[in-house]
All heavy atoms as a GROMACS GRO file, in nm:
protein
  594
    1MET      N    1   2.623   0.128  -0.562
    1MET     CA    2   2.534   0.020  -0.526
    1MET      C    3   2.440   0.062  -0.414
    1MET      O    4   2.341  -0.004  -0.394
    1MET     CB    5   2.615  -0.099  -0.483
    1MET     CG    6   2.699  -0.149  -0.596
    1MET     SD    7   2.672  -0.317  -0.626
    1MET     CE    8   2.834  -0.372  -0.590
    2LYS      N    9   2.474   0.168  -0.346
    2LYS     CA   10   2.387   0.216  -0.240
    2LYS      C   11   2.249   0.254  -0.293
    2LYS      O   12   2.149   0.244  -0.224
    2LYS     CB   13   2.453   0.336  -0.172
    2LYS     CG   14   2.372   0.391  -0.060
    2LYS     CD   15   2.436   0.514   0.000
    2LYS     CE   16   2.345   0.567   0.108
    2LYS     NZ   17   2.352   0.708   0.124
    3ALA      N   18   2.245   0.295  -0.419
    3ALA     CA   19   2.118   0.340  -0.477
    3ALA      C   20   2.023   0.225  -0.505
    3ALA      O   21   1.901   0.246  -0.515
    3ALA     CB   22   2.146   0.416  -0.606
    4ILE      N   23   2.072   0.103  -0.517
    4ILE     CA   24   1.985  -0.010  -0.555
    4ILE      C   25   1.875  -0.035  -0.452
    4ILE      O   26   1.758  -0.042  -0.489
    4ILE     CB   27   2.068  -0.135  -0.586
    4ILE    CG1   28   2.148  -0.112  -0.715
    4ILE    CG2   29   1.978  -0.258  -0.599
    4ILE    CD1   30   2.244  -0.222  -0.750
    5PRO      N   31   1.907  -0.050  -0.322
    5PRO     CA   32   1.796  -0.069  -0.226
    5PRO      C   33   1.699   0.048  -0.226
    5PRO      O   34   1.577   0.028  -0.213
    5PRO     CB   35   1.868  -0.083  -0.091
    5PRO     CG   36   2.005  -0.128  -0.125
    5PRO     CD   37   2.037  -0.063  -0.257
    6GLU      N   38   1.750   0.169  -0.243
    6GLU     CA   39   1.662   0.286  -0.247
    6GLU      C   40   1.571   0.283  -0.370
    6GLU      O   41   1.454   0.318  -0.362
    6GLU     CB   42   1.746   0.413  -0.243
    6GLU     CG   43   1.819   0.429  -0.110
    6GLU     CD   44   1.922   0.540  -0.111
    6GLU    OE1   45   1.941   0.607  -0.214
    6GLU    OE2   46   1.984   0.560  -0.005
    7LEU      N   47   1.626   0.237  -0.482
    7LEU     CA   48   1.545   0.222  -0.604
    7LEU      C   49   1.434   0.119  -0.581
    7LEU      O   50   1.319   0.142  -0.617
    7LEU     CB   51   1.633   0.182  -0.722
    7LEU     CG   52   1.560   0.148  -0.852
    7LEU    CD1   53   1.482   0.268  -0.904
    7LEU    CD2   54   1.660   0.098  -0.956
    8MET      N   55   1.469   0.005  -0.522
    8MET     CA   56   1.368  -0.100  -0.498
    8MET      C   57   1.261  -0.051  -0.402
    8MET      O   58   1.143  -0.079  -0.421
    8MET     CB   59   1.435  -0.227  -0.446
    8MET     CG   60   1.531  -0.291  -0.542
    8MET     SD   61   1.460  -0.321  -0.706
    8MET     CE   62   1.608  -0.322  -0.804
    9LEU      N   63   1.301   0.023  -0.299
    9LEU     CA   64   1.204   0.079  -0.205
    9LEU      C   65   1.109   0.174  -0.277
    9LEU      O   66   0.988   0.172  -0.255
    9LEU     CB   67   1.275   0.150  -0.090
    9LEU     CG   68   1.185   0.218   0.012
    9LEU    CD1   69   1.089   0.119   0.077
    9LEU    CD2   70   1.268   0.290   0.116
   10THR      N   71   1.162   0.255  -0.367
   10THR     CA   72   1.078   0.347  -0.444
   10THR      C   73   0.981   0.270  -0.533
   10THR      O   74   0.862   0.303  -0.540
   10THR     CB   75   1.166   0.441  -0.529
   10THR    OG1   76   1.251   0.516  -0.442
   10THR    CG2   77   1.081   0.536  -0.612
   11ILE      N   78   1.031   0.168  -0.600
   11ILE     CA   79   0.944   0.087  -0.687
   11ILE      C   80   0.831   0.024  -0.605
   11ILE      O   81   0.714   0.030  -0.643
   11ILE     CB   82   1.025  -0.021  -0.761
   11ILE    CG1   83   1.116   0.046  -0.866
   11ILE    CG2   84   0.934  -0.124  -0.826
   11ILE    CD1   85   1.217  -0.047  -0.929
   12VAL      N   86   0.864  -0.034  -0.491
   12VAL     CA   87   0.763  -0.096  -0.404
   12VAL      C   88   0.663   0.008  -0.355
   12VAL      O   89   0.542  -0.015  -0.355
   12VAL     CB   90   0.829  -0.170  -0.286
   12VAL    CG1   91   0.727  -0.210  -0.181
   12VAL    CG2   92   0.904  -0.292  -0.337
   13SER      N   93   0.712   0.125  -0.316
   13SER     CA   94   0.625   0.230  -0.263
   13SER      C   95   0.525   0.280  -0.367
   13SER      O   96   0.415   0.322  -0.332
   13SER     CB   97   0.708   0.348  -0.214
   13SER     OG   98   0.791   0.308  -0.108
   14LEU      N   99   0.564   0.276  -0.493
   14LEU     CA  100   0.477   0.327  -0.600
   14LEU      C  101   0.396   0.217  -0.669
   14LEU      O  102   0.323   0.244  -0.764
   14LEU     CB  103   0.562   0.400  -0.705
   14LEU     CG  104   0.635   0.525  -0.656
   14LEU    CD1  105   0.729   0.578  -0.763
   14LEU    CD2  106   0.535   0.632  -0.612
   15SER      N  107   0.409   0.094  -0.622
   15SER     CA  108   0.347  -0.020  -0.690
   15SER      C  109   0.231  -0.079  -0.612
   15SER      O  110   0.225  -0.069  -0.489
   15SER     CB  111   0.451  -0.130  -0.711
   15SER     OG  112   0.555  -0.086  -0.794
   16SER      N  113   0.144  -0.144  -0.687
   16SER     CA  114   0.041  -0.230  -0.629
   16SER      C  115   0.063  -0.368  -0.691
   16SER      O  116   0.152  -0.386  -0.774
   16SER     CB  117  -0.099  -0.178  -0.661
   16SER     OG  118  -0.129  -0.199  -0.798
   17SER      N  119  -0.020  -0.465  -0.655
   17SER     CA  120  -0.004  -0.599  -0.712
   17SER      C  121  -0.037  -0.601  -0.862
   17SER      O  122  -0.005  -0.697  -0.931
   17SER     CB  123  -0.089  -0.700  -0.637
   17SER     OG  124  -0.226  -0.665  -0.646
   18ASP      N  125  -0.098  -0.493  -0.914
   18ASP     CA  126  -0.130  -0.484  -1.057
   18ASP      C  127  -0.021  -0.412  -1.137
   18ASP      O  128  -0.030  -0.403  -1.259
   18ASP     CB  129  -0.262  -0.409  -1.077
   18ASP     CG  130  -0.380  -0.483  -1.018
   18ASP    OD1  131  -0.378  -0.608  -1.020
   18ASP    OD2  132  -0.473  -0.417  -0.970
   19THR      N  133   0.079  -0.358  -1.069
   19THR     CA  134   0.184  -0.280  -1.134
   19THR      C  135   0.292  -0.371  -1.192
   19THR      O  136   0.335  -0.466  -1.127
   19THR     CB  137   0.249  -0.183  -1.034
   19THR    OG1  138   0.148  -0.102  -0.975
   19THR    CG2  139   0.354  -0.096  -1.100
   20ILE      N  140   0.334  -0.340  -1.314
   20ILE     CA  141   0.449  -0.406  -1.375
   20ILE      C  142   0.554  -0.298  -1.400
   20ILE      O  143   0.524  -0.196  -1.462
   20ILE     CB  144   0.412  -0.475  -1.507
   20ILE    CG1  145   0.309  -0.585  -1.482
   20ILE    CG2  146   0.538  -0.532  -1.574
   20ILE    CD1  147   0.256  -0.648  -1.609
   21THR      N  148   0.673  -0.320  -1.350
   21THR     CA  149   0.785  -0.228  -1.370
   21THR      C  150   0.891  -0.298  -1.452
   21THR      O  151   0.927  -0.412  -1.423
   21THR     CB  152   0.845  -0.186  -1.233
   21THR    OG1  153   0.743  -0.129  -1.153
   21THR    CG2  154   0.957  -0.087  -1.251
   22TYR      N  155   0.938  -0.232  -1.555
   22TYR     CA  156   1.046  -0.287  -1.636
   22TYR      C  157   1.176  -0.219  -1.596
   22TYR      O  158   1.182  -0.096  -1.584
   22TYR     CB  159   1.018  -0.266  -1.786
   22TYR     CG  160   0.904  -0.350  -1.833
   22TYR    CD1  161   0.774  -0.301  -1.834
   22TYR    CD2  162   0.925  -0.481  -1.875
   22TYR    CE1  163   0.668  -0.380  -1.876
   22TYR    CE2  164   0.819  -0.560  -1.917
   22TYR     CZ  165   0.692  -0.509  -1.917
   22TYR     OH  166   0.586  -0.587  -1.958
   23LEU      N  167   1.278  -0.302  -1.576
   23LEU     CA  168   1.407  -0.251  -1.530
   23LEU      C  169   1.516  -0.316  -1.613
   23LEU      O  170   1.515  -0.438  -1.632
   23LEU     CB  171   1.423  -0.288  -1.382
   23LEU     CG  172   1.528  -0.219  -1.300
   23LEU    CD1  173   1.510  -0.068  -1.300
   23LEU    CD2  174   1.522  -0.270  -1.157
   24ALA      N  175   1.607  -0.235  -1.665
   24ALA     CA  176   1.716  -0.287  -1.747
   24ALA      C  177   1.848  -0.274  -1.670
   24ALA      O  178   1.870  -0.174  -1.601
   24ALA     CB  179   1.725  -0.210  -1.878
   25PHE      N  180   1.931  -0.377  -1.682
   25PHE     CA  181   2.060  -0.379  -1.615
   25PHE      C  182   2.170  -0.415  -1.714
   25PHE      O  183   2.152  -0.505  -1.796
   25PHE     CB  184   2.065  -0.489  -1.507
   25PHE     CG  185   1.987  -0.460  -1.384
   25PHE    CD1  186   1.866  -0.524  -1.362
   25PHE    CD2  187   2.035  -0.374  -1.288
   25PHE    CE1  188   1.794  -0.501  -1.248
   25PHE    CE2  189   1.962  -0.350  -1.173
   25PHE     CZ  190   1.842  -0.413  -1.152
   26GLU      N  191   2.282  -0.346  -1.702
   26GLU     CA  192   2.401  -0.390  -1.772
   26GLU      C  193   2.454  -0.511  -1.696
   26GLU      O  194   2.448  -0.516  -1.573
   26GLU     CB  195   2.506  -0.280  -1.773
   26GLU     CG  196   2.631  -0.317  -1.850
   26GLU     CD  197   2.732  -0.205  -1.855
   26GLU    OE1  198   2.709  -0.098  -1.797
   26GLU    OE2  199   2.836  -0.226  -1.919
   27LEU      N  200   2.503  -0.610  -1.768
   27LEU     CA  201   2.551  -0.733  -1.704
   27LEU      C  202   2.683  -0.708  -1.631
   27LEU      O  203   2.791  -0.720  -1.687
   27LEU     CB  204   2.569  -0.844  -1.807
   27LEU     CG  205   2.440  -0.900  -1.865
   27LEU    CD1  206   2.471  -1.007  -1.967
   27LEU    CD2  207   2.352  -0.955  -1.755
   28ARG      N  208   2.671  -0.671  -1.506
   28ARG     CA  209   2.785  -0.657  -1.416
   28ARG      C  210   2.750  -0.738  -1.292
   28ARG      O  211   2.652  -0.706  -1.223
   28ARG     CB  212   2.809  -0.511  -1.381
   28ARG     CG  213   2.850  -0.428  -1.502
   28ARG     CD  214   2.886  -0.288  -1.464
   28ARG     NE  215   2.770  -0.221  -1.404
   28ARG     CZ  216   2.769  -0.094  -1.370
   28ARG    NH1  217   2.873  -0.019  -1.389
   28ARG    NH2  218   2.660  -0.041  -1.317
   29PRO      N  219   2.823  -0.845  -1.266
   29PRO     CA  220   2.785  -0.939  -1.160
   29PRO      C  221   2.754  -0.874  -1.025
   29PRO      O  222   2.656  -0.910  -0.960
   29PRO     CB  223   2.905  -1.033  -1.150
   29PRO     CG  224   2.969  -1.027  -1.284
   29PRO     CD  225   2.946  -0.887  -1.333
   30ASN      N  226   2.834  -0.780  -0.981
   30ASN     CA  227   2.808  -0.720  -0.849
   30ASN      C  228   2.679  -0.639  -0.847
   30ASN      O  229   2.608  -0.636  -0.748
   30ASN     CB  230   2.926  -0.636  -0.803
   30ASN     CG  231   2.964  -0.528  -0.904
   30ASN    OD1  232   2.933  -0.537  -1.022
   30ASN    ND2  233   3.033  -0.426  -0.857
   31VAL      N  234   2.644  -0.576  -0.958
   31VAL     CA  235   2.520  -0.498  -0.965
   31VAL      C  236   2.399  -0.590  -0.971
   31VAL      O  237   2.302  -0.570  -0.898
   31VAL     CB  238   2.523  -0.401  -1.086
   31VAL    CG1  239   2.388  -0.333  -1.103
   31VAL    CG2  240   2.634  -0.299  -1.070
   32ILE      N  241   2.405  -0.692  -1.056
   32ILE     CA  242   2.293  -0.786  -1.068
   32ILE      C  243   2.268  -0.855  -0.935
   32ILE      O  244   2.154  -0.867  -0.890
   32ILE     CB  245   2.320  -0.890  -1.180
   32ILE    CG1  246   2.330  -0.822  -1.316
   32ILE    CG2  247   2.216  -1.001  -1.179
   32ILE    CD1  248   2.199  -0.771  -1.371
   33ARG      N  249   2.373  -0.900  -0.870
   33ARG     CA  250   2.360  -0.968  -0.740
   33ARG      C  251   2.294  -0.876  -0.637
   33ARG      O  252   2.200  -0.914  -0.568
   33ARG     CB  253   2.497  -1.014  -0.691
   33ARG     CG  254   2.491  -1.104  -0.570
   33ARG     CD  255   2.628  -1.158  -0.528
   33ARG     NE  256   2.710  -1.202  -0.639
   33ARG     CZ  257   2.822  -1.140  -0.681
   33ARG    NH1  258   2.863  -1.030  -0.623
   33ARG    NH2  259   2.892  -1.187  -0.782
   34ALA      N  260   2.343  -0.752  -0.627
   34ALA     CA  261   2.288  -0.656  -0.532
   34ALA      C  262   2.142  -0.626  -0.564
   34ALA      O  263   2.058  -0.615  -0.474
   34ALA     CB  264   2.370  -0.528  -0.532
   35ALA      N  265   2.110  -0.614  -0.692
   35ALA     CA  266   1.972  -0.584  -0.731
   35ALA      C  267   1.878  -0.698  -0.693
   35ALA      O  268   1.770  -0.674  -0.639
   35ALA     CB  269   1.964  -0.558  -0.881
   36PHE      N  270   1.920  -0.821  -0.719
   36PHE     CA  271   1.832  -0.934  -0.686
   36PHE      C  272   1.819  -0.954  -0.535
   36PHE      O  273   1.712  -0.992  -0.487
   36PHE     CB  274   1.878  -1.062  -0.757
   36PHE     CG  275   1.823  -1.072  -0.896
   36PHE    CD1  276   1.891  -1.019  -1.004
   36PHE    CD2  277   1.699  -1.128  -0.918
   36PHE    CE1  278   1.839  -1.024  -1.132
   36PHE    CE2  279   1.645  -1.134  -1.045
   36PHE     CZ  280   1.715  -1.083  -1.152
   37GLN      N  281   1.922  -0.924  -0.461
   37GLN     CA  282   1.912  -0.930  -0.314
   37GLN      C  283   1.813  -0.825  -0.265
   37GLN      O  284   1.730  -0.853  -0.177
   37GLN     CB  285   2.048  -0.910  -0.250
   37GLN     CG  286   2.141  -1.028  -0.267
   37GLN     CD  287   2.283  -1.000  -0.221
   37GLN    OE1  288   2.323  -0.885  -0.203
   37GLN    NE2  289   2.360  -1.106  -0.204
   38ALA      N  290   1.818  -0.706  -0.322
   38ALA     CA  291   1.725  -0.600  -0.283
   38ALA      C  292   1.583  -0.634  -0.326
   38ALA      O  293   1.487  -0.611  -0.251
   38ALA     CB  294   1.769  -0.466  -0.343
   39MET      N  295   1.566  -0.689  -0.447
   39MET     CA  296   1.432  -0.728  -0.492
   39MET      C  297   1.372  -0.830  -0.395
   39MET      O  298   1.256  -0.818  -0.356
   39MET     CB  299   1.440  -0.790  -0.632
   39MET     CG  300   1.462  -0.693  -0.743
   39MET     SD  301   1.470  -0.783  -0.900
   39MET     CE  302   1.593  -0.689  -0.987
   40GLU      N  303   1.451  -0.928  -0.358
   40GLU     CA  304   1.403  -1.030  -0.265
   40GLU      C  305   1.369  -0.969  -0.129
   40GLU      O  306   1.266  -1.000  -0.070
   40GLU     CB  307   1.510  -1.138  -0.248
   40GLU     CG  308   1.466  -1.254  -0.161
   40GLU     CD  309   1.572  -1.362  -0.153
   40GLU    OE1  310   1.624  -1.403  -0.258
   40GLU    OE2  311   1.601  -1.404  -0.040
   41ALA      N  312   1.454  -0.880  -0.080
   41ALA     CA  313   1.430  -0.816   0.051
   41ALA      C  314   1.301  -0.736   0.053
   41ALA      O  315   1.234  -0.728   0.155
   41ALA     CB  316   1.549  -0.727   0.087
   42TYR      N  317   1.265  -0.676  -0.061
   42TYR     CA  318   1.143  -0.595  -0.068
   42TYR      C  319   1.024  -0.671  -0.124
   42TYR      O  320   0.918  -0.613  -0.148
   42TYR     CB  321   1.169  -0.468  -0.150
   42TYR     CG  322   1.253  -0.368  -0.073
   42TYR    CD1  323   1.388  -0.352  -0.100
   42TYR    CD2  324   1.197  -0.291   0.027
   42TYR    CE1  325   1.465  -0.261  -0.028
   42TYR    CE2  326   1.272  -0.201   0.099
   42TYR     CZ  327   1.406  -0.187   0.071
   42TYR     OH  328   1.482  -0.097   0.142
   43GLY      N  329   1.039  -0.801  -0.147
   43GLY     CA  330   0.927  -0.883  -0.190
   43GLY      C  331   0.893  -0.874  -0.337
   43GLY      O  332   0.784  -0.916  -0.377
   44LEU      N  333   0.981  -0.819  -0.418
   44LEU     CA  334   0.954  -0.809  -0.562
   44LEU      C  335   0.988  -0.940  -0.630
   44LEU      O  336   1.087  -1.005  -0.597
   44LEU     CB  337   1.038  -0.698  -0.624
   44LEU     CG  338   0.995  -0.556  -0.590
   44LEU    CD1  339   1.106  -0.458  -0.624
   44LEU    CD2  340   0.868  -0.520  -0.665
   45LYS      N  341   0.907  -0.978  -0.726
   45LYS     CA  342   0.933  -1.096  -0.809
   45LYS      C  343   0.981  -1.047  -0.944
   45LYS      O  344   0.923  -0.956  -1.003
   45LYS     CB  345   0.807  -1.182  -0.826
   45LYS     CG  346   0.747  -1.230  -0.694
   45LYS     CD  347   0.844  -1.318  -0.619
   45LYS     CE  348   0.784  -1.361  -0.487
   45LYS     NZ  349   0.882  -1.417  -0.397
   46ALA      N  350   1.089  -1.107  -0.993
   46ALA     CA  351   1.148  -1.064  -1.120
   46ALA      C  352   1.142  -1.177  -1.222
   46ALA      O  353   1.164  -1.293  -1.189
   46ALA     CB  354   1.292  -1.021  -1.099
   47GLU      N  355   1.114  -1.138  -1.344
   47GLU     CA  356   1.114  -1.232  -1.456
   47GLU      C  357   1.189  -1.165  -1.571
   47GLU      O  358   1.162  -1.050  -1.606
   47GLU     CB  359   0.971  -1.263  -1.498
   47GLU     CG  360   0.959  -1.360  -1.612
   47GLU     CD  361   0.814  -1.387  -1.647
   47GLU    OE1  362   0.729  -1.389  -1.557
   47GLU    OE2  363   0.787  -1.404  -1.767
   48GLN      N  364   1.286  -1.236  -1.627
   48GLN     CA  365   1.363  -1.179  -1.736
   48GLN      C  366   1.279  -1.173  -1.863
   48GLN      O  367   1.208  -1.268  -1.895
   48GLN     CB  368   1.489  -1.260  -1.761
   48GLN     CG  369   1.578  -1.198  -1.867
   48GLN     CD  370   1.711  -1.268  -1.883
   48GLN    OE1  371   1.756  -1.337  -1.792
   48GLN    NE2  372   1.772  -1.253  -1.996
   49VAL      N  373   1.286  -1.061  -1.932
   49VAL     CA  374   1.222  -1.046  -2.061
   49VAL      C  375   1.321  -1.101  -2.165
   49VAL      O  376   1.436  -1.057  -2.170
   49VAL     CB  377   1.189  -0.898  -2.091
   49VAL    CG1  378   1.125  -0.884  -2.228
   49VAL    CG2  379   1.098  -0.841  -1.982
   50LEU      N  380   1.278  -1.196  -2.242
   50LEU     CA  381   1.366  -1.257  -2.341
   50LEU      C  382   1.404  -1.156  -2.449
   50LEU      O  383   1.323  -1.070  -2.486
   50LEU     CB  384   1.298  -1.377  -2.406
   50LEU     CG  385   1.259  -1.491  -2.312
   50LEU    CD1  386   1.182  -1.598  -2.388
   50LEU    CD2  387   1.382  -1.549  -2.245
   51GLN      N  388   1.526  -1.168  -2.500
   51GLN     CA  389   1.573  -1.080  -2.606
   51GLN      C  390   1.476  -1.082  -2.725
   51GLN      O  391   1.450  -0.979  -2.786
   51GLN     CB  392   1.713  -1.121  -2.652
   51GLN     CG  393   1.820  -1.106  -2.549
   51GLN     CD  394   1.862  -0.961  -2.530
   51GLN    OE1  395   1.862  -0.882  -2.623
   51GLN    NE2  396   1.898  -0.926  -2.408
   52SER      N  397   1.423  -1.199  -2.755
   52SER     CA  398   1.331  -1.212  -2.870
   52SER      C  399   1.200  -1.136  -2.850
   52SER      O  400   1.128  -1.109  -2.946
   52SER     CB  401   1.302  -1.360  -2.898
   52SER     OG  402   1.240  -1.420  -2.786
   53GLN      N  403   1.168  -1.101  -2.725
   53GLN     CA  404   1.047  -1.026  -2.696
   53GLN      C  405   1.069  -0.874  -2.707
   53GLN      O  406   0.973  -0.799  -2.699
   53GLN     CB  407   0.996  -1.059  -2.556
   53GLN     CG  408   0.950  -1.203  -2.542
   53GLN     CD  409   0.915  -1.236  -2.399
   53GLN    OE1  410   0.996  -1.223  -2.309
   53GLN    NE2  411   0.790  -1.278  -2.379
   54LEU      N  412   1.194  -0.834  -2.721
   54LEU     CA  413   1.227  -0.692  -2.727
   54LEU      C  414   1.239  -0.646  -2.872
   54LEU      O  415   1.278  -0.724  -2.960
   54LEU     CB  416   1.360  -0.666  -2.656
   54LEU     CG  417   1.364  -0.698  -2.507
   54LEU    CD1  418   1.506  -0.687  -2.456
   54LEU    CD2  419   1.272  -0.608  -2.429
   55HIS      N  420   1.208  -0.521  -2.896
   55HIS     CA  421   1.230  -0.461  -3.027
   55HIS      C  422   1.380  -0.471  -3.058
   55HIS      O  423   1.463  -0.456  -2.968
   55HIS     CB  424   1.186  -0.314  -3.023
   55HIS     CG  425   1.190  -0.248  -3.155
   55HIS    ND1  426   1.306  -0.198  -3.209
   55HIS    CD2  427   1.092  -0.222  -3.245
   55HIS    CE1  428   1.281  -0.145  -3.326
   55HIS    NE2  429   1.151  -0.157  -3.351
   56PRO      N  430   1.417  -0.495  -3.183
   56PRO     CA  431   1.560  -0.508  -3.218
   56PRO      C  432   1.647  -0.391  -3.172
   56PRO      O  433   1.763  -0.412  -3.137
   56PRO     CB  434   1.558  -0.519  -3.371
   56PRO     CG  435   1.424  -0.577  -3.402
   56PRO     CD  436   1.330  -0.520  -3.298
   57ASP      N  437   1.591  -0.270  -3.166
   57ASP     CA  438   1.668  -0.155  -3.119
   57ASP      C  439   1.706  -0.166  -2.972
   57ASP      O  440   1.798  -0.100  -2.925
   57ASP     CB  441   1.591  -0.025  -3.139
   57ASP     CG  442   1.579   0.015  -3.285
   57ASP    OD1  443   1.650  -0.043  -3.370
   57ASP    OD2  444   1.497   0.105  -3.314
   58TRP      N  445   1.634  -0.250  -2.898
   58TRP     CA  446   1.656  -0.262  -2.753
   58TRP      C  447   1.727  -0.392  -2.716
   58TRP      O  448   1.746  -0.420  -2.598
   58TRP     CB  449   1.523  -0.250  -2.679
   58TRP     CG  450   1.463  -0.116  -2.698
   58TRP    CD1  451   1.362  -0.082  -2.782
   58TRP    CD2  452   1.505   0.006  -2.635
   58TRP    NE1  453   1.336   0.051  -2.775
   58TRP    CE2  454   1.424   0.108  -2.686
   58TRP    CE3  455   1.602   0.038  -2.542
   58TRP    CZ2  456   1.436   0.240  -2.645
   58TRP    CZ3  457   1.616   0.170  -2.502
   58TRP    CH2  458   1.533   0.269  -2.553
   59GLN      N  459   1.765  -0.471  -2.811
   59GLN     CA  460   1.835  -0.596  -2.784
   59GLN      C  461   1.985  -0.570  -2.773
   59GLN      O  462   2.042  -0.498  -2.854
   59GLN     CB  463   1.808  -0.698  -2.895
   59GLN     CG  464   1.664  -0.740  -2.902
   59GLN     CD  465   1.637  -0.834  -3.017
   59GLN    OE1  466   1.727  -0.881  -3.085
   59GLN    NE2  467   1.509  -0.863  -3.041
   60SER      N  468   2.046  -0.630  -2.672
   60SER     CA  469   2.190  -0.612  -2.651
   60SER      C  470   2.243  -0.734  -2.575
   60SER      O  471   2.176  -0.786  -2.486
   60SER     CB  472   2.217  -0.486  -2.569
   60SER     OG  473   2.353  -0.477  -2.536
   61ASP      N  474   2.363  -0.775  -2.610
   61ASP     CA  475   2.424  -0.890  -2.542
   61ASP      C  476   2.466  -0.858  -2.399
   61ASP      O  477   2.481  -0.949  -2.318
   61ASP     CB  478   2.546  -0.939  -2.620
   61ASP     CG  479   2.507  -1.004  -2.751
   61ASP    OD1  480   2.391  -1.050  -2.764
   61ASP    OD2  481   2.592  -1.010  -2.842
   62ASP      N  482   2.486  -0.730  -2.367
   62ASP     CA  483   2.532  -0.697  -2.232
   62ASP      C  484   2.426  -0.626  -2.147
   62ASP      O  485   2.457  -0.575  -2.040
   62ASP     CB  486   2.660  -0.615  -2.238
   62ASP     CG  487   2.643  -0.483  -2.312
   62ASP    OD1  488   2.544  -0.468  -2.385
   62ASP    OD2  489   2.730  -0.396  -2.296
   63ILE      N  490   2.302  -0.625  -2.193
   63ILE     CA  491   2.191  -0.564  -2.118
   63ILE      C  492   2.080  -0.669  -2.102
   63ILE      O  493   2.048  -0.740  -2.195
   63ILE     CB  494   2.132  -0.441  -2.192
   63ILE    CG1  495   2.239  -0.336  -2.217
   63ILE    CG2  496   2.013  -0.384  -2.116
   63ILE    CD1  497   2.286  -0.262  -2.096
   64ARG      N  498   2.024  -0.675  -1.983
   64ARG     CA  499   1.909  -0.762  -1.958
   64ARG      C  500   1.795  -0.676  -1.906
   64ARG      O  501   1.814  -0.583  -1.829
   64ARG     CB  502   1.942  -0.870  -1.855
   64ARG     CG  503   2.043  -0.971  -1.900
   64ARG     CD  504   1.990  -1.053  -2.018
   64ARG     NE  505   2.090  -1.147  -2.065
   64ARG     CZ  506   2.175  -1.123  -2.165
   64ARG    NH1  507   2.173  -1.009  -2.229
   64ARG    NH2  508   2.263  -1.215  -2.202
   65VAL      N  509   1.674  -0.710  -1.949
   65VAL     CA  510   1.553  -0.640  -1.907
   65VAL      C  511   1.472  -0.736  -1.820
   65VAL      O  512   1.454  -0.853  -1.856
   65VAL     CB  513   1.470  -0.594  -2.028
   65VAL    CG1  514   1.341  -0.526  -1.983
   65VAL    CG2  515   1.552  -0.501  -2.117
   66PHE      N  516   1.426  -0.685  -1.707
   66PHE     CA  517   1.346  -0.765  -1.614
   66PHE      C  518   1.212  -0.699  -1.590
   66PHE      O  519   1.201  -0.576  -1.590
   66PHE     CB  520   1.420  -0.781  -1.480
   66PHE     CG  521   1.546  -0.859  -1.492
   66PHE    CD1  522   1.667  -0.796  -1.517
   66PHE    CD2  523   1.546  -0.997  -1.480
   66PHE    CE1  524   1.784  -0.868  -1.530
   66PHE    CE2  525   1.662  -1.070  -1.493
   66PHE     CZ  526   1.782  -1.005  -1.518
   67MET      N  527   1.111  -0.781  -1.571
   67MET     CA  528   0.976  -0.736  -1.538
   67MET      C  529   0.959  -0.762  -1.388
   67MET      O  530   0.974  -0.876  -1.342
   67MET     CB  531   0.875  -0.816  -1.620
   67MET     CG  532   0.733  -0.776  -1.599
   67MET     SD  533   0.620  -0.860  -1.713
   67MET     CE  534   0.657  -1.031  -1.686
   68LEU      N  535   0.930  -0.658  -1.312
   68LEU     CA  536   0.914  -0.669  -1.167
   68LEU      C  537   0.768  -0.656  -1.128
   68LEU      O  538   0.696  -0.573  -1.182
   68LEU     CB  539   0.994  -0.560  -1.095
   68LEU     CG  540   1.141  -0.544  -1.132
   68LEU    CD1  541   1.202  -0.431  -1.051
   68LEU    CD2  542   1.216  -0.672  -1.109
   69LYS      N  543   0.727  -0.738  -1.031
   69LYS     CA  544   0.590  -0.733  -0.979
   69LYS      C  545   0.592  -0.761  -0.830
   69LYS      O  546   0.677  -0.836  -0.782
   69LYS     CB  547   0.501  -0.838  -1.046
   69LYS     CG  548   0.463  -0.805  -1.189
   69LYS     CD  549   0.351  -0.891  -1.237
   69LYS     CE  550   0.227  -0.843  -1.166
   69LYS     NZ  551   0.102  -0.883  -1.218
   70LEU      N  552   0.498  -0.702  -0.762
   70LEU     CA  553   0.472  -0.740  -0.623
   70LEU      C  554   0.374  -0.856  -0.625
   70LEU      O  555   0.281  -0.857  -0.706
   70LEU     CB  556   0.407  -0.625  -0.546
   70LEU     CG  557   0.496  -0.509  -0.505
   70LEU    CD1  558   0.410  -0.396  -0.448
   70LEU    CD2  559   0.597  -0.555  -0.403
   71PRO      N  560   0.392  -0.953  -0.538
   71PRO     CA  561   0.293  -1.062  -0.534
   71PRO      C  562   0.158  -1.010  -0.487
   71PRO      O  563   0.151  -0.912  -0.412
   71PRO     CB  564   0.352  -1.162  -0.435
   71PRO     CG  565   0.463  -1.093  -0.366
   71PRO     CD  566   0.499  -0.970  -0.442
   72ALA      N  567   0.053  -1.074  -0.533
   72ALA     CA  568  -0.082  -1.037  -0.490
   72ALA      C  569  -0.098  -1.067  -0.341
   72ALA      O  570  -0.049  -1.168  -0.292
   72ALA     CB  571  -0.186  -1.113  -0.571
   73LEU      N  572  -0.163  -0.978  -0.271
   73LEU     CA  573  -0.188  -0.997  -0.129
   73LEU      C  574  -0.306  -1.094  -0.112
   73LEU      O  575  -0.406  -1.081  -0.180
   73LEU     CB  576  -0.219  -0.865  -0.060
   73LEU     CG  577  -0.106  -0.762  -0.060
   73LEU    CD1  578  -0.154  -0.632   0.003
   73LEU    CD2  579   0.015  -0.815   0.016
   74THR      N  580  -0.292  -1.187  -0.022
   74THR     CA  581  -0.402  -1.278   0.008
   74THR      C  582  -0.446  -1.256   0.151
   74THR      O  583  -0.365  -1.230   0.238
   74THR     CB  584  -0.360  -1.425  -0.011
   74THR    OG1  585  -0.248  -1.452   0.072
   74THR    CG2  586  -0.324  -1.453  -0.157
   75MET      N  587  -0.576  -1.264   0.172
   75MET     CA  588  -0.630  -1.243   0.306
   75MET      C  589  -0.714  -1.358   0.346
   75MET      O  590  -0.769  -1.428   0.275
   75MET     CB  591  -0.710  -1.115   0.311
   75MET     CG  592  -0.626  -0.996   0.282
   75MET     SD  593  -0.719  -0.849   0.329
   75MET     CE  594  -0.597  -0.727   0.299
   0.00000   0.00000   0.00000
């Protein structure tokens, strides 16, 4: 789980407000919780990609895909 905050920091460092990052997680409560805490800490917004939006080869009952974005900066 130590890698999760480092992964989120890397995603944020390589992203702009126009970047969309897709991230897949196996449904393990401790991993999902840690990932969402790290996403929130780094300002990433996550939206789950519905199974119906995925190609059938990528659909799985124990995997979830999320679309991550940084919010647009306002000045």
